[in-house]
VOTOR-211106 format. One record per residue (C-alpha): residue in one letter; x, y, z. Coordinates in steps of 0.1 Angstrom, whole numbers. Layout:
REM residues N
type:a, east:X, north:Y, up:Z;
...
//
This chain:
REM residues 301
type:m, east:-1882, north:-2058, up:115;
type:n, east:-1875, north:-2088, up:136;
type:k, east:-1870, north:-2071, up:166;
type:f, east:-1895, north:-2052, up:189;
type:l, east:-1902, north:-2034, up:221;
type:i, east:-1933, north:-2038, up:237;
type:v, east:-1942, north:-2010, up:254;
type:i, east:-1970, north:-2010, up:282;
type:p, east:-1979, north:-1972, up:295;
type:g, east:-2007, north:-1967, up:318;
type:p, east:-2015, north:-1943, up:349;
type:t, east:-2004, north:-1955, up:385;
type:s, east:-2017, north:-1983, up:401;
type:v, east:-2037, north:-1995, up:368;
type:g, east:-2014, north:-2026, up:370;
type:k, east:-1988, north:-2023, up:350;
type:s, east:-1960, north:-2044, up:369;
type:e, east:-1980, north:-2075, up:369;
type:l, east:-1991, north:-2074, up:336;
type:a, east:-1959, north:-2064, up:322;
type:v, east:-1942, north:-2097, up:341;
type:e, east:-1968, north:-2121, up:326;
type:v, east:-1959, north:-2106, up:290;
type:a, east:-1922, north:-2107, up:295;
type:d, east:-1925, north:-2145, up:309;
type:h, east:-1947, north:-2155, up:276;
type:f, east:-1921, north:-2136, up:256;
type:n, east:-1891, north:-2153, up:280;
type:t, east:-1877, north:-2120, up:279;
type:e, east:-1867, north:-2088, up:304;
type:i, east:-1880, north:-2058, up:315;
type:i, east:-1869, north:-2022, up:313;
type:s, east:-1887, north:-1998, up:340;
type:a, east:-1898, north:-1965, up:328;
type:d, east:-1909, north:-1949, up:359;
type:s, east:-1885, north:-1925, up:368;
type:r, east:-1896, north:-1926, up:405;
type:q, east:-1884, north:-1962, up:411;
type:f, east:-1850, north:-1954, up:397;
type:y, east:-1839, north:-1942, up:434;
type:k, east:-1822, north:-1965, up:458;
type:e, east:-1836, north:-1947, up:488;
type:m, east:-1874, north:-1942, up:477;
type:i, east:-1888, north:-1978, up:478;
type:i, east:-1924, north:-1978, up:495;
type:g, east:-1932, north:-1942, up:481;
type:t, east:-1927, north:-1950, up:445;
type:a, east:-1943, north:-1988, up:446;
type:v, east:-1912, north:-2006, up:436;
type:p, east:-1924, north:-2041, up:421;
type:s, east:-1924, north:-2068, up:447;
type:d, east:-1895, north:-2091, up:454;
type:i, east:-1918, north:-2118, up:439;
type:l, east:-1922, north:-2100, up:406;
type:l, east:-1885, north:-2089, up:405;
type:k, east:-1872, north:-2125, up:412;
type:r, east:-1897, north:-2139, up:381;
type:v, east:-1883, north:-2117, up:356;
type:k, east:-1854, north:-2096, up:355;
type:h, east:-1862, north:-2058, up:359;
type:h, east:-1835, north:-2029, up:348;
type:f, east:-1835, north:-1995, up:360;
type:i, east:-1853, north:-2002, up:390;
type:r, east:-1833, north:-1987, up:422;
type:f, east:-1800, north:-1982, up:404;
type:i, east:-1788, north:-1948, up:414;
type:s, east:-1791, north:-1925, up:445;
type:v, east:-1815, north:-1893, up:448;
type:k, east:-1783, north:-1872, up:451;
type:e, east:-1777, north:-1884, up:417;
type:y, east:-1785, north:-1866, up:383;
type:f, east:-1804, north:-1885, up:360;
type:s, east:-1825, north:-1871, up:329;
type:a, east:-1846, north:-1885, up:300;
type:s, east:-1820, north:-1880, up:276;
type:l, east:-1797, north:-1901, up:297;
type:f, east:-1821, north:-1928, up:302;
type:e, east:-1826, north:-1928, up:263;
type:r, east:-1790, north:-1936, up:260;
type:a, east:-1789, north:-1961, up:284;
type:v, east:-1818, north:-1980, up:274;
type:l, east:-1807, north:-1979, up:236;
type:d, east:-1772, north:-1992, up:246;
type:l, east:-1792, north:-2019, up:266;
type:l, east:-1814, north:-2029, up:235;
type:n, east:-1788, north:-2031, up:217;
type:d, east:-1772, north:-2059, up:240;
type:l, east:-1806, north:-2078, up:248;
type:f, east:-1815, north:-2080, up:212;
type:t, east:-1786, north:-2099, up:204;
type:t, east:-1803, north:-2130, up:222;
type:r, east:-1839, north:-2118, up:222;
type:n, east:-1863, north:-2109, up:197;
type:v, east:-1886, north:-2090, up:218;
type:v, east:-1881, north:-2067, up:251;
type:v, east:-1909, north:-2050, up:273;
type:m, east:-1907, north:-2015, up:289;
type:t, east:-1933, north:-2005, up:311;
type:g, east:-1938, north:-1975, up:334;
type:g, east:-1958, north:-1942, up:344;
type:s, east:-1933, north:-1915, up:330;
type:g, east:-1945, north:-1906, up:298;
type:l, east:-1914, north:-1883, up:287;
type:y, east:-1890, north:-1913, up:296;
type:i, east:-1911, north:-1936, up:274;
type:d, east:-1911, north:-1913, up:244;
type:a, east:-1875, north:-1903, up:248;
type:v, east:-1866, north:-1942, up:239;
type:c, east:-1895, north:-1944, up:212;
type:t, east:-1891, north:-1910, up:194;
type:g, east:-1861, north:-1896, up:207;
type:i, east:-1856, north:-1865, up:228;
type:d, east:-1838, north:-1832, up:219;
type:d, east:-1801, north:-1833, up:225;
type:i, east:-1797, north:-1813, up:257;
type:p, east:-1766, north:-1812, up:276;
type:d, east:-1761, north:-1824, up:308;
type:i, east:-1767, north:-1796, up:336;
type:d, east:-1747, north:-1789, up:365;
type:p, east:-1766, north:-1802, up:395;
type:a, east:-1751, north:-1771, up:414;
type:e, east:-1777, north:-1749, up:386;
type:r, east:-1805, north:-1772, up:397;
type:e, east:-1794, north:-1771, up:431;
type:k, east:-1796, north:-1732, up:429;
type:y, east:-1827, north:-1727, up:414;
type:n, east:-1846, north:-1752, up:437;
type:r, east:-1835, north:-1733, up:467;
type:k, east:-1845, north:-1701, up:449;
type:y, east:-1881, north:-1716, up:447;
type:e, east:-1883, north:-1726, up:485;
type:a, east:-1870, north:-1693, up:494;
type:e, east:-1887, north:-1666, up:469;
type:g, east:-1917, north:-1688, up:455;
type:i, east:-1922, north:-1697, up:415;
type:e, east:-1926, north:-1657, up:406;
type:s, east:-1892, north:-1651, up:409;
type:l, east:-1885, north:-1683, up:382;
type:r, east:-1910, north:-1668, up:360;
type:r, east:-1895, north:-1633, up:360;
type:e, east:-1861, north:-1646, up:352;
type:l, east:-1875, north:-1671, up:328;
type:k, east:-1890, north:-1643, up:309;
type:l, east:-1858, north:-1625, up:309;
type:t, east:-1834, north:-1649, up:298;
type:d, east:-1858, north:-1674, up:276;
type:p, east:-1890, north:-1652, up:261;
type:d, east:-1900, north:-1677, up:236;
type:y, east:-1899, north:-1707, up:262;
type:y, east:-1918, north:-1686, up:285;
type:a, east:-1943, north:-1677, up:264;
type:k, east:-1954, north:-1713, up:258;
type:v, east:-1944, north:-1735, up:290;
type:d, east:-1969, north:-1742, up:319;
type:l, east:-1963, north:-1712, up:342;
type:r, east:-1978, north:-1731, up:373;
type:n, east:-1951, north:-1759, up:366;
type:h, east:-1919, north:-1748, up:382;
type:k, east:-1900, north:-1779, up:377;
type:r, east:-1903, north:-1769, up:338;
type:i, east:-1893, north:-1734, up:348;
type:i, east:-1863, north:-1746, up:367;
type:r, east:-1857, north:-1772, up:338;
type:a, east:-1851, north:-1745, up:315;
type:l, east:-1832, north:-1721, up:336;
type:e, east:-1808, north:-1746, up:349;
type:i, east:-1801, north:-1754, up:312;
type:y, east:-1795, north:-1718, up:303;
type:g, east:-1774, north:-1714, up:338;
type:t, east:-1751, north:-1743, up:326;
type:t, east:-1747, north:-1736, up:288;
type:g, east:-1754, north:-1702, up:285;
type:k, east:-1778, north:-1710, up:258;
type:k, east:-1817, north:-1705, up:256;
type:y, east:-1836, north:-1738, up:265;
type:s, east:-1859, north:-1729, up:236;
type:e, east:-1830, north:-1733, up:210;
type:f, east:-1826, north:-1770, up:217;
type:l, east:-1861, north:-1777, up:215;
type:t, east:-1861, north:-1792, up:176;
type:n, east:-1892, north:-1819, up:185;
type:k, east:-1877, north:-1844, up:159;
type:k, east:-1891, north:-1875, up:158;
type:v, east:-1860, north:-1905, up:154;
type:e, east:-1870, north:-1938, up:139;
type:r, east:-1856, north:-1968, up:155;
type:e, east:-1839, north:-2000, up:142;
type:f, east:-1865, north:-2018, up:158;
type:g, east:-1902, north:-2023, up:159;
type:i, east:-1920, north:-2008, up:188;
type:i, east:-1957, north:-2021, up:199;
type:k, east:-1978, north:-2001, up:223;
type:t, east:-2004, north:-2018, up:245;
type:g, east:-2016, north:-1995, up:270;
type:l, east:-2035, north:-2002, up:303;
type:r, east:-2063, north:-1986, up:316;
type:r, east:-2095, north:-1987, up:339;
type:d, east:-2127, north:-1970, up:347;
type:r, east:-2120, north:-1940, up:369;
type:d, east:-2138, north:-1950, up:397;
type:d, east:-2121, north:-1986, up:398;
type:l, east:-2088, north:-1966, up:394;
type:y, east:-2094, north:-1943, up:420;
type:a, east:-2103, north:-1968, up:445;
type:r, east:-2071, north:-1988, up:435;
type:i, east:-2051, north:-1955, up:442;
type:n, east:-2070, north:-1951, up:476;
type:s, east:-2059, north:-1988, up:486;
type:r, east:-2022, north:-1983, up:471;
type:v, east:-2016, north:-1953, up:494;
type:d, east:-2032, north:-1969, up:525;
type:g, east:-2010, north:-1999, up:520;
type:m, east:-1977, north:-1979, up:516;
type:l, east:-1987, north:-1963, up:549;
type:k, east:-1989, north:-1996, up:563;
type:a, east:-1957, north:-2008, up:549;
type:g, east:-1940, north:-1980, up:564;
type:l, east:-1938, north:-1949, up:541;
type:e, east:-1944, north:-1923, up:569;
type:d, east:-1907, north:-1940, up:588;
type:e, east:-1892, north:-1940, up:550;
type:a, east:-1902, north:-1904, up:542;
type:r, east:-1888, north:-1891, up:576;
type:s, east:-1853, north:-1912, up:570;
type:l, east:-1853, north:-1887, up:540;
type:a, east:-1866, north:-1852, up:553;
type:g, east:-1828, north:-1840, up:552;
type:l, east:-1827, north:-1843, up:513;
type:r, east:-1863, north:-1829, up:506;
type:h, east:-1848, north:-1801, up:485;
type:l, east:-1835, north:-1827, up:461;
type:n, east:-1857, north:-1831, up:430;
type:p, east:-1866, north:-1865, up:431;
type:l, east:-1881, north:-1861, up:467;
type:k, east:-1903, north:-1835, up:453;
type:s, east:-1926, north:-1862, up:446;
type:v, east:-1962, north:-1873, up:457;
type:g, east:-1960, north:-1892, up:487;
type:y, east:-1932, north:-1871, up:501;
type:t, east:-1940, north:-1837, up:499;
type:e, east:-1969, north:-1841, up:517;
type:l, east:-1952, north:-1859, up:544;
type:f, east:-1922, north:-1833, up:548;
type:d, east:-1951, north:-1807, up:554;
type:f, east:-1964, north:-1829, up:580;
type:f, east:-1932, north:-1833, up:598;
type:e, east:-1928, north:-1798, up:600;
type:g, east:-1962, north:-1792, up:616;
type:k, east:-1978, north:-1773, up:583;
type:t, east:-2005, north:-1798, up:583;
type:t, east:-2019, north:-1829, up:603;
type:r, east:-2013, north:-1863, up:593;
type:e, east:-2049, north:-1870, up:583;
type:k, east:-2049, north:-1840, up:559;
type:a, east:-2012, north:-1852, up:545;
type:v, east:-2027, north:-1888, up:535;
type:e, east:-2060, north:-1872, up:522;
type:l, east:-2035, north:-1849, up:497;
type:i, east:-2012, north:-1878, up:490;
type:k, east:-2045, north:-1895, up:481;
type:r, east:-2059, north:-1862, up:457;
type:n, east:-2025, north:-1857, up:440;
type:t, east:-2018, north:-1893, up:429;
type:r, east:-2055, north:-1893, up:414;
type:r, east:-2043, north:-1858, up:398;
type:y, east:-2012, north:-1872, up:388;
type:a, east:-2033, north:-1904, up:370;
type:k, east:-2054, north:-1879, up:351;
type:r, east:-2020, north:-1862, up:338;
type:q, east:-2004, north:-1891, up:327;
type:m, east:-2038, north:-1903, up:308;
type:t, east:-2038, north:-1867, up:291;
type:w, east:-2002, north:-1871, up:283;
type:w, east:-2010, north:-1905, up:267;
type:n, east:-2041, north:-1897, up:247;
type:r, east:-2024, north:-1877, up:225;
type:d, east:-2005, north:-1910, up:211;
type:d, east:-2023, north:-1923, up:185;
type:e, east:-1999, north:-1957, up:185;
type:i, east:-2013, north:-1970, up:215;
type:r, east:-2037, north:-1999, up:214;
type:w, east:-2055, north:-1998, up:250;
type:f, east:-2066, north:-2028, up:267;
type:h, east:-2080, north:-2032, up:303;
type:p, east:-2051, north:-2052, up:326;
type:d, east:-2072, north:-2085, up:326;
type:q, east:-2075, north:-2087, up:289;
type:y, east:-2040, north:-2109, up:290;
type:r, east:-2048, north:-2131, up:263;
type:d, east:-2059, north:-2103, up:240;
type:i, east:-2025, north:-2085, up:249;
type:i, east:-2004, north:-2114, up:240;
type:n, east:-2026, north:-2119, up:205;
type:y, east:-2022, north:-2083, up:194;
type:i, east:-1985, north:-2084, up:199;
type:e, east:-1981, north:-2112, up:181;
type:e, east:-2003, north:-2102, up:151;
type:k, east:-1984, north:-2072, up:153;
type:q, east:-1948, north:-2088, up:151;
type:i, east:-1963, north:-2108, up:118;
type:v, east:-1974, north:-2078, up:101;
//
């Protein structure tokens, strides 16, 4: 293969945006963002969208391109990215993809089960049911409609339960029946260069980033979106904690503390996801030259 997708995964705050720009600059190419929270036009500060300097230095795709009111999924992302790669590979041999959303990265690299697009009204229905009745009501309905998926899903994760229920509500078919886990071979090579730091360093960067977001106006951004908090994109760290503060459920100080804690926990879950992928070669973000050498060696092989 002479066409390659360079994938740069890593946990939040590790330094992916800066390193991806350096790599894309070296290969004179463009960047595909695989951060599902950065897709939305209204969510800027709380999603750590790359700076204007970085966005101007290298062309980025899939950043701030849809509204929080629009439906988007990993399967739609897969289709859109493959179409874009077909175009980009006509003039380039290398394209960079970076982000923190493991499901979206895997969808592009290995394919995702062909699950129909859902009816947004179904998602809205179950989101409101969760808010009104709690997760136990969702569990009961899932157990009745799809016992196979109920037996293996993380029953603490309301988003995954809602995903199964909305698919069943839209199609009348069990979510478990769509799950084949077939790996798709792509017509381009894939080189995965993950970024990681030691835990104390990463956690310090997360705490510092949260402080920076608050100084940049995260609280005002969240207030402007509070009326849309029932939408799925806004059930994200950094927003949900502030929404609770606005409603008097917690103090501002506690909300900030929870944002930092929940972001650290999110970073840990991200690494758990990627640690199962033995195709990733891990680097410290400062190892730019080693990363470039590794990519160029893999291209030759």
